[in-house]
PDB file of N, CA, C and O in Angstrom:
ATOM      1  N   MET A   1       0.844  -1.173   0.000  1.00  0.00           N
ATOM      2  CA  MET A   1       0.000   0.000   0.000  1.00  0.00           C
ATOM      3  C   MET A   1       0.895   1.244   0.000  1.00  0.00           C
ATOM      4  O   MET A   1       1.737   1.395   0.885  1.00  0.00           O
ATOM      5  N   THR A   2       0.725   2.117  -0.964  1.00  0.00           N
ATOM      6  CA  THR A   2       1.543   3.315  -1.038  1.00  0.00           C
ATOM      7  C   THR A   2       0.872   4.449  -0.276  1.00  0.00           C
ATOM      8  O   THR A   2      -0.348   4.611  -0.305  1.00  0.00           O
ATOM      9  N   ALA A   3       1.696   5.218   0.400  1.00  0.00           N
ATOM     10  CA  ALA A   3       1.175   6.339   1.182  1.00  0.00           C
ATOM     11  C   ALA A   3       0.814   7.488   0.253  1.00  0.00           C
ATOM     12  O   ALA A   3       1.513   7.756  -0.724  1.00  0.00           O
ATOM     13  N   LYS A   4      -0.274   8.155   0.565  1.00  0.00           N
ATOM     14  CA  LYS A   4      -0.695   9.315  -0.210  1.00  0.00           C
ATOM     15  C   LYS A   4      -0.053  10.562   0.373  1.00  0.00           C
ATOM     16  O   LYS A   4       0.222  10.616   1.572  1.00  0.00           O
ATOM     17  N   PRO A   5       0.188  11.560  -0.459  1.00  0.00           N
ATOM     18  CA  PRO A   5       0.785  12.788   0.067  1.00  0.00           C
ATOM     19  C   PRO A   5      -0.170  13.529   0.999  1.00  0.00           C
ATOM     20  O   PRO A   5      -1.391  13.426   0.884  1.00  0.00           O
ATOM     21  N   CYS A   6       0.417  14.269   1.911  1.00  0.00           N
ATOM     22  CA  CYS A   6      -0.341  15.075   2.861  1.00  0.00           C
ATOM     23  C   CYS A   6      -1.149  16.123   2.094  1.00  0.00           C
ATOM     24  O   CYS A   6      -0.596  16.795   1.223  1.00  0.00           O
ATOM     25  N   PRO A   7      -2.449  16.281   2.395  1.00  0.00           N
ATOM     26  CA  PRO A   7      -3.258  17.258   1.672  1.00  0.00           C
ATOM     27  C   PRO A   7      -2.889  18.710   1.988  1.00  0.00           C
ATOM     28  O   PRO A   7      -3.322  19.615   1.275  1.00  0.00           O
ATOM     29  N   ILE A   8      -2.108  18.950   3.027  1.00  0.00           N
ATOM     30  CA  ILE A   8      -1.722  20.311   3.398  1.00  0.00           C
ATOM     31  C   ILE A   8      -0.386  20.699   2.767  1.00  0.00           C
ATOM     32  O   ILE A   8      -0.296  21.722   2.088  1.00  0.00           O
ATOM     33  N   CYS A   9       0.650  19.890   2.986  1.00  0.00           N
ATOM     34  CA  CYS A   9       1.984  20.275   2.514  1.00  0.00           C
ATOM     35  C   CYS A   9       2.488  19.440   1.339  1.00  0.00           C
ATOM     36  O   CYS A   9       3.439  19.841   0.668  1.00  0.00           O
ATOM     37  N   GLY A  10       1.870  18.286   1.080  1.00  0.00           N
ATOM     38  CA  GLY A  10       2.263  17.459  -0.056  1.00  0.00           C
ATOM     39  C   GLY A  10       3.347  16.444   0.233  1.00  0.00           C
ATOM     40  O   GLY A  10       3.717  15.681  -0.660  1.00  0.00           O
ATOM     41  N   LYS A  11       3.878  16.405   1.463  1.00  0.00           N
ATOM     42  CA  LYS A  11       4.908  15.432   1.816  1.00  0.00           C
ATOM     43  C   LYS A  11       4.289  14.046   1.964  1.00  0.00           C
ATOM     44  O   LYS A  11       3.113  13.906   2.299  1.00  0.00           O
ATOM     45  N   ILE A  12       5.101  13.032   1.709  1.00  0.00           N
ATOM     46  CA  ILE A  12       4.673  11.657   1.962  1.00  0.00           C
ATOM     47  C   ILE A  12       4.911  11.394   3.449  1.00  0.00           C
ATOM     48  O   ILE A  12       6.044  11.514   3.915  1.00  0.00           O
ATOM     49  N   PRO A  13       3.863  11.036   4.206  1.00  0.00           N
ATOM     50  CA  PRO A  13       4.041  10.824   5.647  1.00  0.00           C
ATOM     51  C   PRO A  13       4.936   9.624   5.947  1.00  0.00           C
ATOM     52  O   PRO A  13       4.892   8.614   5.245  1.00  0.00           O
ATOM     53  N   ALA A  14       5.747   9.747   6.998  1.00  0.00           N
ATOM     54  CA  ALA A  14       6.559   8.631   7.473  1.00  0.00           C
ATOM     55  C   ALA A  14       5.640   7.618   8.148  1.00  0.00           C
ATOM     56  O   ALA A  14       4.525   7.955   8.547  1.00  0.00           O
ATOM     57  N   GLU A  15       6.101   6.396   8.271  1.00  0.00           N
ATOM     58  CA  GLU A  15       5.274   5.347   8.870  1.00  0.00           C
ATOM     59  C   GLU A  15       4.879   5.680  10.300  1.00  0.00           C
ATOM     60  O   GLU A  15       3.770   5.348  10.719  1.00  0.00           O
ATOM     61  N   GLU A  16       5.757   6.330  11.061  1.00  0.00           N
ATOM     62  CA  GLU A  16       5.436   6.655  12.447  1.00  0.00           C
ATOM     63  C   GLU A  16       4.417   7.782  12.557  1.00  0.00           C
ATOM     64  O   GLU A  16       3.904   8.040  13.647  1.00  0.00           O
ATOM     65  N   ALA A  17       4.115   8.453  11.461  1.00  0.00           N
ATOM     66  CA  ALA A  17       3.133   9.543  11.457  1.00  0.00           C
ATOM     67  C   ALA A  17       1.735   9.035  11.135  1.00  0.00           C
ATOM     68  O   ALA A  17       0.837   9.837  10.882  1.00  0.00           O
ATOM     69  N   ALA A  18       1.532   7.738  11.140  1.00  0.00           N
ATOM     70  CA  ALA A  18       0.238   7.162  10.774  1.00  0.00           C
ATOM     71  C   ALA A  18      -0.886   7.638  11.697  1.00  0.00           C
ATOM     72  O   ALA A  18      -2.048   7.656  11.291  1.00  0.00           O
ATOM     73  N   ARG A  19      -0.562   8.018  12.911  1.00  0.00           N
ATOM     74  CA  ARG A  19      -1.616   8.462  13.826  1.00  0.00           C
ATOM     75  C   ARG A  19      -2.198   9.803  13.416  1.00  0.00           C
ATOM     76  O   ARG A  19      -3.258  10.178  13.918  1.00  0.00           O
ATOM     77  N   TYR A  20      -1.549  10.540  12.522  1.00  0.00           N
ATOM     78  CA  TYR A  20      -2.061  11.820  12.037  1.00  0.00           C
ATOM     79  C   TYR A  20      -2.710  11.697  10.663  1.00  0.00           C
ATOM     80  O   TYR A  20      -3.050  12.708  10.049  1.00  0.00           O
ATOM     81  N   ALA A  21      -2.884  10.487  10.180  1.00  0.00           N
ATOM     82  CA  ALA A  21      -3.421  10.254   8.841  1.00  0.00           C
ATOM     83  C   ALA A  21      -4.711  11.028   8.635  1.00  0.00           C
ATOM     84  O   ALA A  21      -5.539  11.071   9.545  1.00  0.00           O
ATOM     85  N   PRO A  22      -4.911  11.624   7.506  1.00  0.00           N
ATOM     86  CA  PRO A  22      -4.124  11.583   6.273  1.00  0.00           C
ATOM     87  C   PRO A  22      -3.014  12.632   6.212  1.00  0.00           C
ATOM     88  O   PRO A  22      -2.442  12.865   5.147  1.00  0.00           O
ATOM     89  N   PHE A  23      -2.707  13.263   7.341  1.00  0.00           N
ATOM     90  CA  PHE A  23      -1.683  14.304   7.373  1.00  0.00           C
ATOM     91  C   PHE A  23      -0.334  13.709   7.730  1.00  0.00           C
ATOM     92  O   PHE A  23      -0.253  12.600   8.258  1.00  0.00           O
ATOM     93  N   CYS A  24       0.728  14.453   7.439  1.00  0.00           N
ATOM     94  CA  CYS A  24       2.072  13.940   7.713  1.00  0.00           C
ATOM     95  C   CYS A  24       2.537  14.270   9.121  1.00  0.00           C
ATOM     96  O   CYS A  24       3.500  13.675   9.604  1.00  0.00           O
ATOM     97  N   SER A  25       1.874  15.202   9.788  1.00  0.00           N
ATOM     98  CA  SER A  25       2.327  15.606  11.120  1.00  0.00           C
ATOM     99  C   SER A  25       1.190  16.248  11.907  1.00  0.00           C
ATOM    100  O   SER A  25       0.118  16.536  11.375  1.00  0.00           O
ATOM    101  N   HIS A  26       1.459  16.459  13.174  1.00  0.00           N
ATOM    102  CA  HIS A  26       0.507  17.146  14.045  1.00  0.00           C
ATOM    103  C   HIS A  26       0.268  18.566  13.535  1.00  0.00           C
ATOM    104  O   HIS A  26      -0.860  19.058  13.563  1.00  0.00           O
ATOM    105  N   ARG A  27       1.320  19.215  13.074  1.00  0.00           N
ATOM    106  CA  ARG A  27       1.205  20.583  12.565  1.00  0.00           C
ATOM    107  C   ARG A  27       0.225  20.667  11.401  1.00  0.00           C
ATOM    108  O   ARG A  27      -0.643  21.539  11.388  1.00  0.00           O
ATOM    109  N   CYS A  28       0.352  19.777  10.429  1.00  0.00           N
ATOM    110  CA  CYS A  28      -0.549  19.803   9.273  1.00  0.00           C
ATOM    111  C   CYS A  28      -1.985  19.503   9.684  1.00  0.00           C
ATOM    112  O   CYS A  28      -2.923  20.077   9.131  1.00  0.00           O
ATOM    113  N   ALA A  29      -2.163  18.609  10.649  1.00  0.00           N
ATOM    114  CA  ALA A  29      -3.510  18.314  11.145  1.00  0.00           C
ATOM    115  C   ALA A  29      -4.111  19.562  11.787  1.00  0.00           C
ATOM    116  O   ALA A  29      -5.301  19.831  11.621  1.00  0.00           O
ATOM    117  N   GLN A  30      -3.298  20.329  12.521  1.00  0.00           N
ATOM    118  CA  GLN A  30      -3.776  21.552  13.162  1.00  0.00           C
ATOM    119  C   GLN A  30      -4.077  22.643  12.134  1.00  0.00           C
ATOM    120  O   GLN A  30      -5.032  23.400  12.306  1.00  0.00           O
ATOM    121  N   VAL A  31      -3.286  22.733  11.078  1.00  0.00           N
ATOM    122  CA  VAL A  31      -3.548  23.702  10.010  1.00  0.00           C
ATOM    123  C   VAL A  31      -4.902  23.400   9.374  1.00  0.00           C
ATOM    124  O   VAL A  31      -5.685  24.314   9.115  1.00  0.00           O
ATOM    125  N   ASP A  32      -5.177  22.131   9.124  1.00  0.00           N
ATOM    126  CA  ASP A  32      -6.452  21.737   8.534  1.00  0.00           C
ATOM    127  C   ASP A  32      -7.613  22.064   9.472  1.00  0.00           C
ATOM    128  O   ASP A  32      -8.638  22.585   9.030  1.00  0.00           O
ATOM    129  N   LEU A  33      -7.459  21.762  10.762  1.00  0.00           N
ATOM    130  CA  LEU A  33      -8.504  22.064  11.739  1.00  0.00           C
ATOM    131  C   LEU A  33      -8.774  23.568  11.776  1.00  0.00           C
ATOM    132  O   LEU A  33      -9.931  23.986  11.821  1.00  0.00           O
ATOM    133  N   ASN A  34      -7.727  24.376  11.757  1.00  0.00           N
ATOM    134  CA  ASN A  34      -7.888  25.825  11.774  1.00  0.00           C
ATOM    135  C   ASN A  34      -8.663  26.305  10.543  1.00  0.00           C
ATOM    136  O   ASN A  34      -9.504  27.199  10.640  1.00  0.00           O
ATOM    137  N   ARG A  35      -8.376  25.712   9.401  1.00  0.00           N
ATOM    138  CA  ARG A  35      -9.111  26.098   8.183  1.00  0.00           C
ATOM    139  C   ARG A  35     -10.593  25.782   8.319  1.00  0.00           C
ATOM    140  O   ARG A  35     -11.434  26.572   7.892  1.00  0.00           O
ATOM    141  N   TRP A  36     -10.924  24.637   8.910  1.00  0.00           N
ATOM    142  CA  TRP A  36     -12.328  24.283   9.131  1.00  0.00           C
ATOM    143  C   TRP A  36     -12.989  25.272  10.077  1.00  0.00           C
ATOM    144  O   TRP A  36     -14.089  25.756   9.811  1.00  0.00           O
ATOM    145  N   LEU A  37     -12.314  25.571  11.186  1.00  0.00           N
ATOM    146  CA  LEU A  37     -12.905  26.438  12.201  1.00  0.00           C
ATOM    147  C   LEU A  37     -13.062  27.878  11.725  1.00  0.00           C
ATOM    148  O   LEU A  37     -13.989  28.567  12.150  1.00  0.00           O
ATOM    149  N   LYS A  38     -12.183  28.338  10.861  1.00  0.00           N
ATOM    150  CA  LYS A  38     -12.251  29.712  10.348  1.00  0.00           C
ATOM    151  C   LYS A  38     -13.169  29.831   9.126  1.00  0.00           C
ATOM    152  O   LYS A  38     -13.381  30.934   8.621  1.00  0.00           O
ATOM    153  N   GLY A  39     -13.717  28.704   8.647  1.00  0.00           N
ATOM    154  CA  GLY A  39     -14.614  28.731   7.502  1.00  0.00           C
ATOM    155  C   GLY A  39     -13.904  28.704   6.167  1.00  0.00           C
ATOM    156  O   GLY A  39     -14.491  29.057   5.144  1.00  0.00           O
ATOM    157  N   GLY A  40     -12.654  28.293   6.162  1.00  0.00           N
ATOM    158  CA  GLY A  40     -11.878  28.242   4.926  1.00  0.00           C
ATOM    159  C   GLY A  40     -12.377  27.204   3.931  1.00  0.00           C
ATOM    160  O   GLY A  40     -12.095  27.306   2.737  1.00  0.00           O
ATOM    161  N   TYR A  41     -13.100  26.227   4.398  1.00  0.00           N
ATOM    162  CA  TYR A  41     -13.611  25.175   3.522  1.00  0.00           C
ATOM    163  C   TYR A  41     -15.099  25.350   3.222  1.00  0.00           C
ATOM    164  O   TYR A  41     -15.738  24.420   2.729  1.00  0.00           O
ATOM    165  N   ALA A  42     -15.653  26.508   3.508  1.00  0.00           N
ATOM    166  CA  ALA A  42     -17.074  26.746   3.292  1.00  0.00           C
ATOM    167  C   ALA A  42     -17.389  26.747   1.797  1.00  0.00           C
ATOM    168  O   ALA A  42     -16.606  27.237   0.984  1.00  0.00           O
ATOM    169  N   ILE A  43     -18.517  26.206   1.461  1.00  0.00           N
ATOM    170  CA  ILE A  43     -18.975  26.192   0.073  1.00  0.00           C
ATOM    171  C   ILE A  43     -19.774  27.465  -0.162  1.00  0.00           C
ATOM    172  O   ILE A  43     -20.769  27.708   0.521  1.00  0.00           O
ATOM    173  N   PRO A  44     -19.346  28.281  -1.128  1.00  0.00           N
ATOM    174  CA  PRO A  44     -20.093  29.522  -1.368  1.00  0.00           C
ATOM    175  C   PRO A  44     -21.493  29.217  -1.887  1.00  0.00           C
ATOM    176  O   PRO A  44     -21.678  28.329  -2.719  1.00  0.00           O
ATOM    177  N   ALA A  45     -22.459  29.950  -1.394  1.00  0.00           N
ATOM    178  CA  ALA A  45     -23.850  29.747  -1.786  1.00  0.00           C
ATOM    179  C   ALA A  45     -24.401  31.033  -2.378  1.00  0.00           C
ATOM    180  O   ALA A  45     -24.046  32.132  -1.955  1.00  0.00           O
ATOM    181  N   VAL A  46     -25.264  30.878  -3.352  1.00  0.00           N
ATOM    182  CA  VAL A  46     -25.950  32.013  -3.947  1.00  0.00           C
ATOM    183  C   VAL A  46     -27.384  31.959  -3.471  1.00  0.00           C
ATOM    184  O   VAL A  46     -28.108  31.002  -3.746  1.00  0.00           O
ATOM    185  N   GLU A  47     -27.792  32.997  -2.752  1.00  0.00           N
ATOM    186  CA  GLU A  47     -29.158  33.017  -2.253  1.00  0.00           C
ATOM    187  C   GLU A  47     -30.095  33.450  -3.377  1.00  0.00           C
ATOM    188  O   GLU A  47     -29.852  34.437  -4.072  1.00  0.00           O
ATOM    189  N   GLU A  48     -31.157  32.693  -3.532  1.00  0.00           N
ATOM    190  CA  GLU A  48     -32.144  33.003  -4.556  1.00  0.00           C
ATOM    191  C   GLU A  48     -33.323  33.700  -3.903  1.00  0.00           C
ATOM    192  O   GLU A  48     -33.621  33.473  -2.730  1.00  0.00           O
ATOM    193  N   ASP A  49     -33.987  34.542  -4.664  1.00  0.00           N
ATOM    194  CA  ASP A  49     -35.174  35.218  -4.148  1.00  0.00           C
ATOM    195  C   ASP A  49     -36.264  34.196  -3.886  1.00  0.00           C
ATOM    196  O   ASP A  49     -36.429  33.235  -4.638  1.00  0.00           O
ATOM    197  N   ASP A  50     -37.005  34.416  -2.810  1.00  0.00           N
ATOM    198  CA  ASP A  50     -38.109  33.537  -2.454  1.00  0.00           C
ATOM    199  C   ASP A  50     -39.290  33.862  -3.370  1.00  0.00           C
ATOM    200  O   ASP A  50     -39.763  34.999  -3.361  1.00  0.00           O
ATOM    201  N   PRO A  51     -39.782  32.903  -4.160  1.00  0.00           N
ATOM    202  CA  PRO A  51     -40.885  33.197  -5.086  1.00  0.00           C
ATOM    203  C   PRO A  51     -42.154  33.663  -4.372  1.00  0.00           C
ATOM    204  O   PRO A  51     -42.919  34.442  -4.942  1.00  0.00           O
ATOM    205  N   ASP A  52     -42.396  33.211  -3.145  1.00  0.00           N
ATOM    206  CA  ASP A  52     -43.584  33.630  -2.404  1.00  0.00           C
ATOM    207  C   ASP A  52     -43.515  35.110  -2.051  1.00  0.00           C
ATOM    208  O   ASP A  52     -44.533  35.801  -2.103  1.00  0.00           O
ATOM    209  N   GLU A  53     -42.344  35.605  -1.695  1.00  0.00           N
ATOM    210  CA  GLU A  53     -42.191  37.019  -1.356  1.00  0.00           C
ATOM    211  C   GLU A  53     -42.396  37.894  -2.588  1.00  0.00           C
ATOM    212  O   GLU A  53     -42.954  38.986  -2.473  1.00  0.00           O
ATOM    213  N   SER A  54     -41.968  37.450  -3.743  1.00  0.00           N
ATOM    214  CA  SER A  54     -42.125  38.217  -4.978  1.00  0.00           C
ATOM    215  C   SER A  54     -43.596  38.368  -5.339  1.00  0.00           C
ATOM    216  O   SER A  54     -44.022  39.439  -5.771  1.00  0.00           O
ATOM    217  N   GLU A  55     -44.370  37.308  -5.166  1.00  0.00           N
ATOM    218  CA  GLU A  55     -45.799  37.348  -5.488  1.00  0.00           C
ATOM    219  C   GLU A  55     -46.552  38.274  -4.537  1.00  0.00           C
ATOM    220  O   GLU A  55     -47.449  38.999  -4.966  1.00  0.00           O
ATOM    221  N   GLU A  56     -46.204  38.259  -3.266  1.00  0.00           N
ATOM    222  CA  GLU A  56     -46.872  39.108  -2.287  1.00  0.00           C
ATOM    223  C   GLU A  56     -46.613  40.584  -2.581  1.00  0.00           C
ATOM    224  O   GLU A  56     -47.509  41.410  -2.406  1.00  0.00           O
ATOM    225  N   ALA A  57     -45.430  40.921  -3.015  1.00  0.00           N
ATOM    226  CA  ALA A  57     -45.089  42.311  -3.302  1.00  0.00           C
ATOM    227  C   ALA A  57     -45.799  42.790  -4.567  1.00  0.00           C
ATOM    228  O   ALA A  57     -46.099  43.977  -4.693  1.00  0.00           O
ATOM    229  N   ALA A  58     -46.069  41.890  -5.495  1.00  0.00           N
ATOM    230  CA  ALA A  58     -46.696  42.267  -6.753  1.00  0.00           C
ATOM    231  C   ALA A  58     -48.206  42.442  -6.621  1.00  0.00           C
ATOM    232  O   ALA A  58     -48.806  43.145  -7.433  1.00  0.00           O
ATOM    233  N   GLN A  59     -48.840  41.819  -5.618  1.00  0.00           N
ATOM    234  CA  GLN A  59     -50.282  41.917  -5.440  1.00  0.00           C
ATOM    235  C   GLN A  59     -50.639  43.225  -4.735  1.00  0.00           C
ATOM    236  O   GLN A  59     -49.957  43.624  -3.791  1.00  0.00           O
ATOM    237  N   PRO A  60     -51.699  43.895  -5.185  1.00  0.00           N
ATOM    238  CA  PRO A  60     -52.096  45.137  -4.519  1.00  0.00           C
ATOM    239  C   PRO A  60     -52.661  44.846  -3.123  1.00  0.00           C
ATOM    240  O   PRO A  60     -53.247  43.790  -2.885  1.00  0.00           O
ATOM    241  N   SER A  61     -52.481  45.763  -2.242  1.00  0.00           N
ATOM    242  CA  SER A  61     -52.945  45.610  -0.877  1.00  0.00           C
ATOM    243  C   SER A  61     -54.412  46.013  -0.785  1.00  0.00           C
ATOM    244  O   SER A  61     -54.835  46.950  -1.462  1.00  0.00           O
ATOM    245  N   ASP A  62     -55.202  45.314   0.050  1.00  0.00           N
ATOM    246  CA  ASP A  62     -56.617  45.624   0.241  1.00  0.00           C
ATOM    247  C   ASP A  62     -56.800  46.784   1.214  1.00  0.00           C
ATOM    248  O   ASP A  62     -57.919  47.279   1.352  1.00  0.00           O
ATOM    249  N   ASN A  63     -55.767  47.229   1.880  1.00  0.00           N
ATOM    250  CA  ASN A  63     -55.872  48.258   2.900  1.00  0.00           C
ATOM    251  C   ASN A  63     -55.639  49.667   2.344  1.00  0.00           C
ATOM    252  O   ASN A  63     -55.383  50.581   3.127  1.00  0.00           O
ATOM    253  N   LEU A  64     -55.716  49.874   1.049  1.00  0.00           N
ATOM    254  CA  LEU A  64     -55.445  51.170   0.459  1.00  0.00           C
ATOM    255  C   LEU A  64     -56.656  52.100   0.572  1.00  0.00           C
ATOM    256  O   LEU A  64     -56.485  53.310   0.419  1.00  0.00           O
ATOM    257  N   HIS A  65     -57.832  51.617   0.825  1.00  0.00           N
ATOM    258  CA  HIS A  65     -59.041  52.439   0.842  1.00  0.00           C
ATOM    259  C   HIS A  65     -59.292  53.032   2.165  1.00  0.00           C
ATOM    260  O   HIS A  65     -60.275  53.752   2.342  1.00  0.00           O
TER     261      HIS A  65
END
């Protein structure tokens, strides 16, 4: 089984670093955790207009009289 490179630094982890898998070291594992906690891995979202709100705004109000 061949070791995969560390997703943070790209080094091939040593056998004794298996406890940090898939990272090569404690440092790289902490860098990854920090990215998660700071929102670095967030998926950007595009908010769409709510179709119900658009229809309500287009209808005339009954309270105008």
